[in-house]
N, CA, C and O atoms as a GROMACS GRO file, in nm:
protein
  320
    1MET      N    1   7.116  -7.150  22.684
    1MET     CA    2   7.034  -7.036  22.718
    1MET      C    3   6.888  -7.081  22.730
    1MET      O    4   6.835  -7.142  22.638
    2PRO      N    5   6.822  -7.051  22.842
    2PRO     CA    6   6.684  -7.091  22.858
    2PRO      C    7   6.592  -7.014  22.764
    2PRO      O    8   6.618  -6.899  22.729
    3ASN      N    9   6.484  -7.082  22.722
    3ASN     CA   10   6.393  -7.015  22.629
    3ASN      C   11   6.311  -6.908  22.698
    3ASN      O   12   6.297  -6.908  22.821
    4PHE      N   13   6.256  -6.818  22.619
    4PHE     CA   14   6.182  -6.704  22.672
    4PHE      C   15   6.033  -6.730  22.682
    4PHE      O   16   5.962  -6.654  22.748
    5LEU      N   17   5.984  -6.834  22.618
    5LEU     CA   18   5.841  -6.862  22.619
    5LEU      C   19   5.800  -6.951  22.736
    5LEU      O   20   5.681  -6.980  22.752
    6ALA      N   21   5.894  -6.994  22.816
    6ALA     CA   22   5.869  -7.082  22.931
    6ALA      C   23   5.799  -7.209  22.889
    6ALA      O   24   5.703  -7.253  22.953
    7VAL      N   25   5.848  -7.270  22.780
    7VAL     CA   26   5.795  -7.398  22.736
    7VAL      C   27   5.884  -7.509  22.788
    7VAL      O   28   6.000  -7.486  22.822
    8ALA      N   29   5.830  -7.629  22.795
    8ALA     CA   30   5.904  -7.743  22.848
    8ALA      C   31   6.001  -7.798  22.744
    8ALA      O   32   5.984  -7.776  22.624
    9GLY      N   33   6.102  -7.869  22.790
    9GLY     CA   34   6.197  -7.932  22.699
    9GLY      C   35   6.339  -7.917  22.748
    9GLY      O   36   6.363  -7.862  22.855
   10PRO      N   37   6.434  -7.966  22.669
   10PRO     CA   38   6.574  -7.961  22.711
   10PRO      C   39   6.630  -7.820  22.722
   10PRO      O   40   6.729  -7.800  22.792
   11GLY      N   41   6.570  -7.723  22.655
   11GLY     CA   42   6.618  -7.585  22.663
   11GLY      C   43   6.537  -7.499  22.756
   11GLY      O   44   6.545  -7.376  22.749
   12SER      N   45   6.457  -7.559  22.845
   12SER     CA   46   6.370  -7.480  22.932
   12SER      C   47   6.448  -7.417  23.046
   12SER      O   48   6.560  -7.456  23.077
   13GLN      N   49   6.385  -7.318  23.108
   13GLN     CA   50   6.448  -7.250  23.220
   13GLN      C   51   6.461  -7.341  23.342
   13GLN      O   52   6.539  -7.310  23.432
   14TYR      N   53   6.387  -7.452  23.347
   14TYR     CA   54   6.394  -7.544  23.460
   14TYR      C   55   6.505  -7.647  23.444
   14TYR      O   56   6.534  -7.722  23.538
   15SER      N   57   6.567  -7.652  23.328
   15SER     CA   58   6.676  -7.747  23.304
   15SER      C   59   6.814  -7.688  23.332
   15SER      O   60   6.914  -7.759  23.326
   16VAL      N   61   6.820  -7.560  23.361
   16VAL     CA   62   6.946  -7.494  23.392
   16VAL      C   63   6.997  -7.546  23.526
   16VAL      O   64   6.919  -7.565  23.619
   17ALA      N   65   7.126  -7.568  23.536
   17ALA     CA   66   7.184  -7.619  23.660
   17ALA      C   67   7.151  -7.526  23.777
   17ALA      O   68   7.170  -7.405  23.768
   18GLY      N   69   7.101  -7.583  23.885
   18GLY     CA   70   7.068  -7.507  24.004
   18GLY      C   71   6.929  -7.444  24.003
   18GLY      O   72   6.889  -7.382  24.101
   19ALA      N   73   6.855  -7.460  23.895
   19ALA     CA   74   6.720  -7.403  23.887
   19ALA      C   75   6.623  -7.490  23.964
   19ALA      O   76   6.636  -7.612  23.967
   20PRO      N   77   6.523  -7.427  24.028
   20PRO     CA   78   6.423  -7.508  24.097
   20PRO      C   79   6.336  -7.582  23.996
   20PRO      O   80   6.322  -7.537  23.882
   21PRO      N   81   6.277  -7.694  24.035
   21PRO     CA   82   6.191  -7.769  23.941
   21PRO      C   83   6.061  -7.693  23.912
   21PRO      O   84   6.020  -7.607  23.990
   22ALA      N   85   5.999  -7.726  23.802
   22ALA     CA   86   5.872  -7.663  23.764
   22ALA      C   87   5.764  -7.703  23.863
   22ALA      O   88   5.752  -7.820  23.899
   23GLY      N   89   5.685  -7.606  23.907
   23GLY     CA   90   5.580  -7.631  24.004
   23GLY      C   91   5.442  -7.615  23.946
   23GLY      O   92   5.421  -7.629  23.825
   24PHE      N   93   5.346  -7.584  24.033
   24PHE     CA   94   5.206  -7.573  23.993
   24PHE      C   95   5.185  -7.470  23.884
   24PHE      O   96   5.119  -7.498  23.784
   25TRP      N   97   5.240  -7.350  23.900
   25TRP     CA   98   5.216  -7.242  23.804
   25TRP      C   99   5.277  -7.274  23.668
   25TRP      O  100   5.217  -7.241  23.565
   26ALA      N  101   5.392  -7.335  23.666
   26ALA     CA  102   5.452  -7.376  23.539
   26ALA      C  103   5.368  -7.486  23.475
   26ALA      O  104   5.349  -7.485  23.353
   27GLY      N  105   5.317  -7.578  23.554
   27GLY     CA  106   5.230  -7.683  23.501
   27GLY      C  107   5.102  -7.625  23.443
   27GLY      O  108   5.055  -7.669  23.338
   28LEU      N  109   5.044  -7.527  23.512
   28LEU     CA  110   4.924  -7.460  23.462
   28LEU      C  111   4.952  -7.393  23.328
   28LEU      O  112   4.873  -7.406  23.234
   29TRP      N  113   5.063  -7.323  23.319
   29TRP     CA  114   5.101  -7.257  23.195
   29TRP      C  115   5.127  -7.358  23.083
   29TRP      O  116   5.079  -7.341  22.971
   30HIS      N  117   5.202  -7.462  23.113
   30HIS     CA  118   5.232  -7.564  23.012
   30HIS      C  119   5.105  -7.634  22.964
   30HIS      O  120   5.093  -7.668  22.846
   31GLY      N  121   5.011  -7.657  23.054
   31GLY     CA  122   4.884  -7.716  23.015
   31GLY      C  123   4.801  -7.622  22.929
   31GLY      O  124   4.735  -7.666  22.834
   32PHE      N  125   4.805  -7.495  22.961
   32PHE     CA  126   4.727  -7.396  22.886
   32PHE      C  127   4.778  -7.380  22.743
   32PHE      O  128   4.698  -7.358  22.652
   33ILE      N  129   4.909  -7.390  22.723
   33ILE     CA  130   4.966  -7.371  22.589
   33ILE      C  131   4.996  -7.502  22.520
   33ILE      O  132   5.073  -7.505  22.424
   34VAL      N  133   4.938  -7.612  22.567
   34VAL     CA  134   4.972  -7.745  22.516
   34VAL      C  135   4.944  -7.760  22.367
   34VAL      O  136   5.021  -7.828  22.298
   35GLY      N  137   4.839  -7.701  22.315
   35GLY     CA  138   4.809  -7.713  22.172
   35GLY      C  139   4.917  -7.651  22.085
   35GLY      O  140   4.965  -7.714  21.990
   36PHE      N  141   4.956  -7.529  22.117
   36PHE     CA  142   5.063  -7.461  22.046
   36PHE      C  143   5.195  -7.535  22.062
   36PHE      O  144   5.270  -7.554  21.966
   37THR      N  145   5.223  -7.576  22.185
   37THR     CA  146   5.348  -7.645  22.214
   37THR      C  147   5.358  -7.778  22.140
   37THR      O  148   5.467  -7.814  22.093
   38PHE      N  149   5.247  -7.851  22.127
   38PHE     CA  150   5.249  -7.976  22.054
   38PHE      C  151   5.286  -7.954  21.908
   38PHE      O  152   5.368  -8.028  21.852
   39LEU      N  153   5.227  -7.853  21.847
   39LEU     CA  154   5.260  -7.824  21.707
   39LEU      C  155   5.407  -7.788  21.689
   39LEU      O  156   5.471  -7.833  21.594
   40VAL      N  157   5.460  -7.708  21.779
   40VAL     CA  158   5.601  -7.669  21.773
   40VAL      C  159   5.691  -7.791  21.796
   40VAL      O  160   5.795  -7.804  21.733
   41SER      N  161   5.650  -7.879  21.887
   41SER     CA  162   5.733  -7.997  21.919
   41SER      C  163   5.743  -8.095  21.802
   41SER      O  164   5.834  -8.178  21.800
   42LEU      N  165   5.652  -8.086  21.707
   42LEU     CA  166   5.660  -8.172  21.590
   42LEU      C  167   5.775  -8.136  21.496
   42LEU      O  168   5.823  -8.220  21.422
   43VAL      N  169   5.818  -8.010  21.500
   43VAL     CA  170   5.922  -7.964  21.407
   43VAL      C  171   6.055  -7.932  21.474
   43VAL      O  172   6.152  -7.903  21.405
   44THR      N  173   6.061  -7.935  21.607
   44THR     CA  174   6.186  -7.906  21.676
   44THR      C  175   6.206  -8.001  21.794
   44THR      O  176   6.109  -8.049  21.853
   45THR      N  177   6.329  -8.027  21.828
   45THR     CA  178   6.358  -8.113  21.943
   45THR      C  179   6.382  -8.032  22.070
   45THR      O  180   6.405  -8.091  22.176
   46ASP      N  181   6.376  -7.900  22.062
   46ASP     CA  182   6.400  -7.815  22.178
   46ASP      C  183   6.276  -7.787  22.261
   46ASP      O  184   6.286  -7.723  22.366
   47VAL      N  185   6.160  -7.832  22.217
   47VAL     CA  186   6.035  -7.804  22.286
   47VAL      C  187   5.961  -7.936  22.311
   47VAL      O  188   5.953  -8.021  22.223
   48ARG      N  189   5.909  -7.951  22.432
   48ARG     CA  190   5.828  -8.067  22.468
   48ARG      C  191   5.698  -8.015  22.530
   48ARG      O  192   5.690  -7.899  22.569
   49ILE      N  193   5.595  -8.100  22.537
   49ILE     CA  194   5.469  -8.055  22.595
   49ILE      C  195   5.465  -8.073  22.746
   49ILE      O  196   5.375  -8.019  22.811
   50TYR      N  197   5.560  -8.146  22.803
   50TYR     CA  198   5.559  -8.177  22.946
   50TYR      C  199   5.700  -8.159  23.000
   50TYR      O  200   5.796  -8.209  22.942
   51GLU      N  201   5.714  -8.088  23.110
   51GLU     CA  202   5.844  -8.063  23.171
   51GLU      C  203   5.883  -8.182  23.258
   51GLU      O  204   5.814  -8.213  23.355
   52ALA      N  205   5.993  -8.247  23.226
   52ALA     CA  206   6.039  -8.364  23.302
   52ALA      C  207   6.096  -8.325  23.438
   52ALA      O  208   6.086  -8.402  23.533
   53HIS      N  209   6.154  -8.208  23.448
   53HIS     CA  210   6.213  -8.162  23.575
   53HIS      C  211   6.106  -8.082  23.650
   53HIS      O  212   6.102  -7.960  23.642
   54ASN      N  213   6.018  -8.154  23.723
   54ASN     CA  214   5.906  -8.088  23.791
   54ASN      C  215   5.894  -8.136  23.935
   54ASN      O  216   5.968  -8.223  23.979
   55THR      N  217   5.798  -8.076  24.007
   55THR     CA  218   5.780  -8.108  24.149
   55THR      C  219   5.691  -8.229  24.173
   55THR      O  220   5.673  -8.269  24.288
   56GLY      N  221   5.636  -8.286  24.070
   56GLY     CA  222   5.553  -8.406  24.088
   56GLY      C  223   5.405  -8.376  24.079
   56GLY      O  224   5.357  -8.325  23.978
   57ARG      N  225   5.333  -8.408  24.184
   57ARG     CA  226   5.187  -8.400  24.182
   57ARG      C  227   5.134  -8.259  24.160
   57ARG      O  228   5.034  -8.241  24.092
   58TRP      N  229   5.199  -8.159  24.218
   58TRP     CA  230   5.150  -8.022  24.199
   58TRP      C  231   5.168  -7.977  24.054
   58TRP      O  232   5.081  -7.908  24.000
   59TYR      N  233   5.278  -8.015  23.992
   59TYR     CA  234   5.296  -7.983  23.850
   59TYR      C  235   5.191  -8.056  23.767
   59TYR      O  236   5.130  -7.997  23.678
   60ASP      N  237   5.170  -8.184  23.795
   60ASP     CA  238   5.070  -8.263  23.722
   60ASP      C  239   4.931  -8.202  23.736
   60ASP      O  240   4.858  -8.192  23.638
   61PHE      N  241   4.895  -8.162  23.857
   61PHE     CA  242   4.764  -8.101  23.881
   61PHE      C  243   4.750  -7.971  23.800
   61PHE      O  244   4.647  -7.948  23.737
   62GLY      N  245   4.852  -7.887  23.803
   62GLY     CA  246   4.849  -7.763  23.726
   62GLY      C  247   4.841  -7.789  23.577
   62GLY      O  248   4.770  -7.719  23.505
   63PHE      N  249   4.915  -7.890  23.530
   63PHE     CA  250   4.914  -7.924  23.388
   63PHE      C  251   4.774  -7.968  23.344
   63PHE      O  252   4.723  -7.921  23.243
   64LEU      N  253   4.712  -8.058  23.420
   64LEU     CA  254   4.579  -8.106  23.386
   64LEU      C  255   4.474  -7.995  23.396
   64LEU      O  256   4.383  -7.988  23.313
   65LEU      N  257   4.487  -7.909  23.494
   65LEU     CA  258   4.396  -7.795  23.506
   65LEU      C  259   4.411  -7.701  23.387
   65LEU      O  260   4.312  -7.653  23.332
   66GLY      N  261   4.535  -7.676  23.347
   66GLY     CA  262   4.560  -7.590  23.231
   66GLY      C  263   4.506  -7.650  23.102
   66GLY      O  264   4.449  -7.578  23.020
   67VAL      N  265   4.522  -7.781  23.083
   67VAL     CA  266   4.467  -7.847  22.965
   67VAL      C  267   4.315  -7.838  22.967
   67VAL      O  268   4.253  -7.813  22.863
   68GLY      N  269   4.255  -7.857  23.083
   68GLY     CA  270   4.109  -7.847  23.095
   68GLY      C  271   4.059  -7.708  23.062
   68GLY      O  272   3.956  -7.693  22.996
   69LEU      N  273   4.129  -7.606  23.108
   69LEU     CA  274   4.090  -7.469  23.079
   69LEU      C  275   4.107  -7.436  22.932
   69LEU      O  276   4.025  -7.366  22.873
   70ALA      N  277   4.213  -7.486  22.872
   70ALA     CA  278   4.242  -7.455  22.731
   70ALA      C  279   4.151  -7.530  22.635
   70ALA      O  280   4.118  -7.478  22.529
   71TRP      N  281   4.111  -7.651  22.671
   71TRP     CA  282   4.035  -7.735  22.578
   71TRP      C  283   3.891  -7.758  22.619
   71TRP      O  284   3.832  -7.859  22.580
   72GLY      N  285   3.833  -7.668  22.696
   72GLY     CA  286   3.688  -7.673  22.717
   72GLY      C  287   3.639  -7.718  22.851
   72GLY      O  288   3.520  -7.748  22.864
   73GLY      N  289   3.722  -7.726  22.950
   73GLY     CA  290   3.673  -7.753  23.085
   73GLY      C  291   3.645  -7.899  23.115
   73GLY      O  292   3.716  -7.988  23.069
   74SER      N  293   3.539  -7.922  23.194
   74SER     CA  294   3.514  -8.053  23.251
   74SER      C  295   3.435  -8.148  23.161
   74SER      O  296   3.430  -8.268  23.189
   75GLY      N  297   3.374  -8.100  23.057
   75GLY     CA  298   3.292  -8.185  22.972
   75GLY      C  299   3.152  -8.205  23.030
   75GLY      O  300   3.085  -8.302  22.997
   76TYR      N  301   3.108  -8.113  23.115
   76TYR     CA  302   2.979  -8.122  23.183
   76TYR      C  303   2.863  -8.135  23.084
   76TYR      O  304   2.770  -8.212  23.110
   77LYS      N  305   2.866  -8.065  22.974
   77LYS     CA  306   2.756  -8.067  22.876
   77LYS      C  307   2.778  -8.168  22.765
   77LYS      O  308   2.702  -8.170  22.668
   78ALA      N  309   2.878  -8.252  22.777
   78ALA     CA  310   2.907  -8.349  22.670
   78ALA      C  311   2.795  -8.451  22.654
   78ALA      O  312   2.772  -8.499  22.543
   79GLY      N  313   2.727  -8.486  22.761
   79GLY     CA  314   2.622  -8.585  22.753
   79GLY      C  315   2.486  -8.527  22.716
   79GLY      O  316   2.392  -8.604  22.693
   80ALA      N  317   2.472  -8.396  22.709
   80ALA     CA  318   2.342  -8.332  22.681
   80ALA      C  319   2.306  -8.330  22.536
   80ALA      O  320   2.200  -8.280  22.499
   0.00000   0.00000   0.00000
């Protein structure tokens, strides 16, 4: 049964037979919730921070964009 939180891992909705691979929007979501997902992945094997069954570059772009949005953006003021 696929999980309801749309997190990555062996029990994800993208691992079901015949399901389309995770795309940009799934990558964006997975990147945005990466902090929570990492903590959960430490105690369970059913959750991962990155979906292996994905579309490639668009998923990666969405994932990195989501991580950037969740963890403070581009770092523009880091040098100030």
